[in-house]
Phi, psi and omega in degrees: 000133178274181179304138182290122183297324180294320178290322179298331180268005179079015183267201183232151169292162182297332181260020176116178183290147177224132177285152171298137182254117182240118177284139177232142181175205177150174174226122184237119171208125172264113190260120174261101186283356176272356174271122187289336184280123184284161172264110187263174175299321177298322176300313181295316183296329180279348181262226179265108173228092191236143179224153173058224186291338176293326175299311181299314183297322182285329190244347177300131178080009178265161179272046184243172178300315179296321176301318178294318178299315180294322179292320181292319179301316179294316180298323184268002179075028179265160171265112176278122182255102184289127179260251179226137175233123180237125181211139178223161176304144175307144182187200185286180185312133178284129181294156179299319181297317182297313180295317179300319181292317182291315179296318179299319180295318179294314182295320180295322179294322177294319181294327181276353187285344184085191181303130181240143176266338179193162178232130176237124184241137170268117179235172176259294182120356175228034179276137179223127175246161178299114183088358182227098182292330187238083183301316183292317179297318178295316180296316179298323177298320180288323175295318180299316179296325180293314188265347179095170188285341189262348180277122179301130177238113181241151183219135168277152179224151174288152177299335181267039174284139163267090191294138178234162180295326181293322178300314181293320187290323189263351177260143172295321175200149176248141183233080177286152172286160183251348192240144176224105010302148186280063182282358180254016178303311182301316180296323178296317176299317176298317180296321180300316180291322176301314181291322178300316179297318178296322178293316182298329179272002181074016180272338181234147176227080185296135170232139187241139171236139180217148179232130171277128179248112190286081180235131171247095187226156180289161176306136186237118179295151183251011179266011177181167175063213185294328178297321178293323179298316181292319178300317179297324177297317179293319180297322178298320178291322182295332180280352182289144176304136178088350179264126180270328178196151176210142184197157166262142169251114183288341186083164179236102188287350183270019175240137180251082175224160183303329187281357183305133178149177182269168180202160171238139184222136176225131175249123178243163182267094175070008184240090183298323182296320179294319178298315180298316181298317182294318180297320179296315184296315182291322178298321179295318179299319181293311183297323181293339180259005190304324184288348176267358184281316181297148182230152173241134182232152180292155173281185188300311184296317181292323179294320179291321175298322176292326177294318177300316178297317182295321178296319181296326184261347183294140184232354186264004175078001178271155183286156167274129179259129184240108186254125176268087186289341186269358173234055187267111174301336177290351172245013178101354182293154183294333179078016179244018178298140186250353191295318180290317181297320178302315180293323180294316181294318180298321183277354183051052177304128184289137172046054186251148172227152183230122179226096018196173173257135172276107181208090185297322182294318179295317178298319179296320181295321180296317180293323178294324182282323179092160182298138178092346180285157170248129183226152174266131185223155165247100189278135168061193175071016184272346187274346180141181187300329181298337182276345186087171180287149174302146184260113180279121185219160163250122187235149174266131176279110183271315184206145180242139177219173177271000178072019183251129178202168175256136181293144176256339184302141183306326186283343181225019186313125176086351181286135177285130177245135180229104179260007179073184182311128184223162184209150172258121181247146173250124177234098185064235181273358186248133170254132183232134174271134172243136182230157179280330181261180187229127171194164174279157177275113182265324186210194188271005189298318182291329175294310181300322178304326182262016175077019181260121175267102186295333180296339182260005181263149178284321181226133175239114179255152182199172178243108179188151182273317182204331184304326179303334187297327183297329181263314190275324185304315180292347183252006186249151173278332178202152176235125180237127181252130184248135174250105183261014176081021182279196187288346177240037178297147180289350178280062186295337181289349180258007181289335178088044177299140178245339187247000183299135176295128176249152004280155177213138178275139008266001178301326181234101184301337183265019179300147180282158182296327179218168178200164177297152173297146177290000000 
């Protein structure tokens, strides 16, 4: 069903006024194809698989894309029709069965929703399923076929999207976030619903221009340096009259599909020439800065030595934050890497805490032993060589929890997190949290759950690539990022891509500045 002509004209249905009906839902998975463990249907079922009012109850008031969509619908007087939302932690290739089930559930929900004036989906942009290189493009094509050509279909995207021609072709408009850390997820969800309402009323006519920029570079934060410069350029274009949205897509280098790479995207209101001009300008800004994008970070030993120096010279009483960016569950890594923890224990870092290692067996052993017990453990290192060897320790069980807390971080504010049985262990001068589940550490909530006041610690270590910065950087005396050679190492050129479209910089110095979308 297309936009209601009576509503588009501001009129009424014959049986009284009717609010615009906007379906909300989505499928979110950031797929790291270099991780051998697949993302199965059981994985998705154990994560967020929500429909109808359960979706609303879980996400209303949260700092997420869905939270923003629901808030905007309420603010604009629209009827938000909850469909299906499926989301799991980043991980390995999505099985064909898992994707078929999730996509089928979403399409069935849209079919059962009755007449719709628009559809707003929360997607990622780096999803890959077995046999489907472009999960989002495929899903948008199927949604478009389901609802017809005249119903506006809008989607939010993660900044780490590998943008494709299919995504652009089948969406009325795409609304990627601009910030990393993704503190603008909620705003993107709101923007998507605002644009959807304008389209449904016939007030907006989005046209999109996009440029693929052949860059294979590590994730780049936008709160400083070259990332902030690029973000500012996109924001400046977004503020121009006639521009509905503008963004950079940094790409997700930990996926091996042809579309991997960066992109520039501009959505204009009925003005194709303006969109093309903006996409060209933003692509040029990105290409000119390419040599400043790669980063070098210290290994575990050097990072710990830097932390010791920072503790010795620090005077403001704030902790030194030590981030293991190369074992980031937020990029699909297992989160059981031991190299940084090993270096911290060996160096006897003073008054240090680590939150956290994903080690279900260690958490179970701690719960079996009870608080106050001393137990021998082989911590972490179970996922393979990239994680390092298991760390043999004798640890004191300090505190046991159920691993349940609500996120404080702006991008997931208020969202319930459940990591299963978890424990705080003391190993010499270092306290480390072990959890049964896997996620990156965004804020201090998991520490507080285990009775750890991070503000009073000399060193706070965690596993995350950049999202942690939004919470911890303003609260730290220093931030040190360690590359321990894990599954999300910044040395992306050594991952061994086999399906990547070539040429691409920096693997190919003669790569062109732009190319068509895959």
